[in-house]
C-alpha positions as MATLAB code, in Angstrom:
seq = 'MSAPLMPEPAAEAAPSAKPAWRAFLRQPSGLLAATVLAVMVVVALAAPLIADEPVGTGNDVLVGPSGAHWFGTDDLGQDIFAQVVWGTRTSLMIGVAASLIAIVLGTAIGLASAHFRPVDAVGTVVTDVMLALPTLPLMIMLAAIVNPSVWTLTVIIGVFAWPEVARLIRSQGLVVSAMPYIDGARVLGASGWRIVTREILPAVVPLIVVSVLLTASRAVISEAGLSFLGLGDPDSWSWGRILLNAQRSGVVAIAWWQTLFPSLAILLLVLAATVAGMRFNDIRDPRRNGG';
ca = [
       3.990   14.023    0.997;
       7.774   13.887    0.255;
       9.730   11.979    3.163;
      12.600   13.117    4.758;
      15.806   11.441    3.917;
      16.802    8.649    6.174;
      20.452    9.158    7.515;
      23.766    7.280    6.211;
      24.859    4.893    8.581;
      28.017    5.085   10.191;
      30.821    2.755    9.363;
      32.811    3.090   12.514;
      32.242    2.584   16.455;
      30.188    5.130   18.130;
      30.967    6.217   21.341;
      28.851    4.956   24.292;
      24.837    5.754   24.759;
      25.289    8.147   27.805;
      28.180   10.624   26.782;
      26.365   10.763   22.986;
      23.049   11.534   24.464;
      24.645   14.533   26.730;
      25.886   15.987   23.690;
      23.292   15.627   21.644;
      21.488   17.817   24.446;
      24.487   19.874   24.360;
      23.334   21.117   20.749;
      20.477   24.017   20.640;
      18.941   22.071   17.859;
      18.992   18.719   19.476;
      17.721   19.705   22.429;
      14.877   22.579   21.005;
      13.633   19.709   18.852;
      13.458   17.304   21.819;
      11.332   19.877   23.731;
       9.157   20.018   20.616;
       8.613   16.304   20.881;
       8.114   15.849   24.651;
       5.722   18.892   24.737;
       3.895   16.792   21.938;
       3.978   13.536   23.551;
       2.878   15.417   26.838;
      -0.363   16.920   25.321;
      -1.557   13.751   23.625;
      -1.306   12.097   27.292;
      -2.713   14.738   28.984;
      -5.445   15.588   26.085;
      -8.731   15.328   28.439;
      -7.056   17.578   30.833;
      -6.199   20.211   28.635;
      -9.126   20.355   26.228;
     -12.998   18.401   26.082;
     -13.269   16.293   22.984;
     -15.106   18.575   20.425;
     -18.516   16.739   19.556;
     -21.972   17.957   18.392;
     -22.465   21.799   17.323;
     -21.430   25.408   19.255;
     -23.237   28.809   18.888;
     -19.462   30.576   17.956;
     -19.404   29.338   14.061;
     -16.350   30.401   11.689;
     -14.973   32.521   15.102;
     -11.379   33.619   14.102;
      -8.549   32.692   16.748;
      -9.303   35.020   19.989;
      -8.908   34.661   23.665;
     -12.205   32.395   23.979;
     -11.207   30.264   20.966;
      -7.331   30.351   20.816;
      -7.685   28.692   17.423;
     -10.818   30.101   16.049;
     -14.010   27.536   15.452;
     -14.961   25.635   12.092;
     -18.553   25.905   10.775;
     -20.065   23.906   13.214;
     -18.779   25.824   16.308;
     -16.304   23.600   17.529;
     -13.078   24.460   18.783;
     -10.223   24.064   16.548;
      -8.012   24.391   19.284;
      -9.681   20.945   21.085;
      -9.223   19.234   17.914;
      -5.316   19.918   17.345;
      -5.019   18.975   20.477;
      -7.309   15.575   20.656;
      -6.111   15.316   16.979;
      -2.362   15.395   18.670;
      -3.111   12.155   20.475;
      -4.424   10.105   17.613;
      -1.861   11.088   14.963;
       1.196   10.770   16.991;
      -0.008    7.070   18.312;
      -0.407    5.892   14.465;
       2.820    7.351   13.570;
       4.751    5.703   16.911;
       3.153    2.529   16.486;
       3.371    2.457   12.729;
       6.668    3.430   13.367;
       7.426    0.311   15.995;
       6.208   -2.157   13.255;
       8.061   -1.034   10.975;
      11.357   -0.878   12.592;
      10.931   -4.639   13.863;
      10.179   -5.734   10.545;
      12.695   -3.410    8.997;
      15.584   -4.644   11.656;
      14.697   -8.471   11.801;
      15.510   -8.597    8.057;
      17.886   -6.220    7.848;
      19.885   -8.022   10.327;
      18.838  -11.258    9.146;
      20.187  -10.243    5.523;
      23.281   -9.051    6.840;
      24.390  -11.882    8.292;
      22.434  -15.177    6.541;
      23.791  -15.079    2.953;
      21.016  -17.217    1.890;
      18.385  -15.475    3.441;
      20.112  -12.325    2.146;
      19.512  -13.115   -1.715;
      15.579  -13.226   -0.698;
      15.548  -10.432    1.659;
      17.333   -8.127   -0.951;
      15.172   -8.980   -3.898;
      12.019   -8.171   -1.384;
      13.263   -5.255   -0.314;
      13.644   -3.663   -3.804;
      10.413   -4.834   -4.782;
       8.754   -2.901   -1.621;
      10.782   -0.034   -2.627;
      10.099    0.176   -6.458;
       6.192   -0.029   -5.498;
       3.939    3.175   -5.839;
       3.395    3.075   -1.815;
       0.658    5.638   -1.806;
      -1.778    4.550   -4.535;
      -1.627    1.271   -3.114;
      -2.014    2.816    0.296;
      -5.148    4.867   -0.851;
      -6.413    1.009   -1.991;
      -6.092   -0.786    0.604;
      -7.574    2.166    3.459;
     -10.340    1.802    0.587;
     -10.905   -1.615    0.966;
     -10.764   -2.548    4.746;
     -12.726   -0.808    7.427;
     -11.143    2.701    8.409;
      -9.883    2.785   11.824;
      -6.995    3.704   13.621;
      -5.505    0.371   14.037;
      -5.634   -0.436   10.151;
      -4.317    2.811    9.161;
      -1.258    2.078   11.506;
      -0.653   -1.462    9.897;
      -1.373   -0.548    6.759;
       1.455    2.790    7.236;
       3.978    0.236    9.231;
       3.738   -2.870    6.221;
       4.797    0.059    3.117;
       7.416    1.813    6.067;
       9.747   -1.352    6.773;
      11.629   -1.603    3.572;
      13.886    1.925    4.109;
      14.623    0.304    7.479;
      15.799   -2.861    6.288;
      17.990   -1.431    3.859;
      19.788    0.450    6.335;
      20.338   -2.086    9.096;
      21.090   -4.456    6.224;
      23.559   -1.656    4.907;
      25.267   -1.440    9.072;
      24.930   -4.737    9.419;
      27.322   -5.416    6.776;
      30.298   -3.333    8.123;
      29.816   -5.187   11.606;
      29.460   -8.478    9.945;
      33.013   -7.724    8.582;
      34.924   -6.864   11.391;
      37.354   -9.106   13.260;
      35.861   -9.670   16.444;
      32.479  -11.238   14.285;
      34.780  -14.023   12.969;
      36.221  -14.442   16.697;
      32.958  -15.266   17.939;
      32.255  -17.814   14.884;
      35.653  -19.313   15.904;
      34.957  -19.600   19.457;
      31.648  -21.280   18.307;
      28.847  -18.966   18.643;
      25.575  -19.451   16.792;
      24.540  -17.359   14.294;
      21.263  -16.358   16.436;
      23.708  -15.243   19.153;
      26.169  -13.136   17.134;
      23.239  -11.294   15.593;
      21.232  -10.566   18.862;
      24.896  -10.110   21.213;
      27.468   -8.642   18.582;
      25.342   -6.906   15.838;
      22.151   -5.613   17.370;
      23.885   -3.704   19.856;
      25.988   -1.990   16.972;
      22.868   -0.697   15.266;
      20.806    0.549   18.065;
      21.537    4.058   17.655;
      20.718    3.585   13.755;
      17.200    2.159   15.191;
      16.780    4.971   17.507;
      17.363    7.574   14.284;
      15.249    5.382   12.261;
      12.393    5.506   14.910;
      12.272    8.763   14.800;
      12.421    9.544   11.215;
      10.037    6.952   10.283;
       7.362    7.857   12.798;
       6.848   11.246   11.298;
       6.464    9.942    8.174;
       3.669    7.777    9.616;
       2.546   11.022   10.633;
       2.095   12.683    7.117;
       0.855    9.554    5.350;
      -1.657    9.362    8.059;
      -2.404   12.798    7.708;
      -2.644   12.737    3.709;
      -5.034    9.563    4.036;
      -7.400   11.057    6.361;
      -7.516   14.016    4.208;
      -8.462   11.919    1.427;
     -11.334   10.700    3.599;
      -9.804    7.209    4.204;
      -9.003    7.869    7.742;
     -11.108    7.039   11.277;
     -14.215    8.889   11.239;
     -14.411    8.579   15.151;
     -11.095   10.046   15.931;
      -9.840   13.081   15.887;
      -6.276   13.634   13.897;
      -4.636   16.076   12.199;
      -5.695   14.979    8.570;
      -9.175   15.058    9.506;
      -9.347   18.481   10.812;
      -7.685   19.496    7.245;
     -10.482   17.245    5.966;
     -13.499   18.758    7.627;
     -11.982   22.129    6.544;
     -11.848   21.125    2.587;
     -15.807   19.563    2.808;
     -17.012   22.944    4.706;
     -16.489   25.104    1.502;
     -14.932   28.039    3.750;
     -10.891   27.087    3.673;
     -10.628   30.369    1.679;
     -12.222   32.749    4.576;
     -11.720   30.257    7.506;
      -7.984   30.041    7.289;
      -7.464   29.059   10.706;
      -8.964   25.491   10.314;
      -6.027   24.736    8.184;
      -3.152   26.827    9.087;
      -3.241   25.360   12.918;
      -2.957   21.550   12.641;
      -0.937   22.410    9.374;
       1.844   24.106   11.889;
       1.468   20.868   14.345;
       2.303   18.355   11.274;
       5.005   20.768   10.577;
       6.023   21.338   14.094;
       6.138   17.702   14.267;
       8.267   16.324   11.049;
      10.472   19.444   11.831;
      11.708   18.401   15.059;
      11.737   14.723   14.821;
      13.864   14.992   11.277;
      16.478   17.861   13.192;
      16.787   15.122   16.818;
      17.152   12.088   14.085;
      19.702   14.189   12.313;
      21.589   15.617   15.333;
      21.999   12.307   17.074;
      23.262   10.449   13.719;
      26.301   13.309   13.570;
      26.334   12.742   17.390;
      26.974    9.287   17.223;
      28.997    9.106   14.047;
      32.647    9.607   14.737;
      33.681   10.764   10.948;
      31.350   13.866   11.246;
      32.129   14.081   14.813;
      35.709   14.514   14.841;
      36.594   11.201   16.269;
];
């Protein structure tokens, strides 16, 4: 469950958003990553139209991939393709929601630490302490204590994901705060709130976009791990729950398709989000773009 590396913040002004997106989509790897993410979003939104929600039992038990069951069936005769499709909805929802929680907390703390020195002293200590904590054991402990549900998992994962975002936003915010136009805004009487929201925040938006992608992919990995340990929502399909069912059934060695397809879904999402984030960061960074 190793997390993909977050990008280094760009220290210089970046090109405008529209040319950056066009340049991003002109890159084959960026376009492919964006396409994979778009397809997964469509699958999540249209899950009821693609496959019926897996319930009950079926007659075709432990049948391998075929024309009738593209991804095979499990020990209850349920269709693995339908499980993966419905699992996409839950896994993406948790990933995006947890990422938004982490981004809101991390951006607020990072920007406040970058501009307000008294806040920086406290914010830096809290961030360093959070980064030093054993995240996975703590998430397991909290998930075991509270009622397992989609929303409790989302909150737990989001609360433990913000420190890296805060550190990155703070680093970029310190660079922007040292620029002459920020001093000019202070001389003209701009309040600290206005400087943070109107001057510093727009400069770190590209980094926030990249952080959303990478944080969401890490959140999906965390959800899959917690669900595989039996700490997920038992009433909702997710990729981690599919893996848990395969492990509990004891037929992993003979029914390889039960673990292969949800694992491929997790791998595709993480790779696509990581590549998209890195390519977008490269486009927005003039030092890597020859600017």
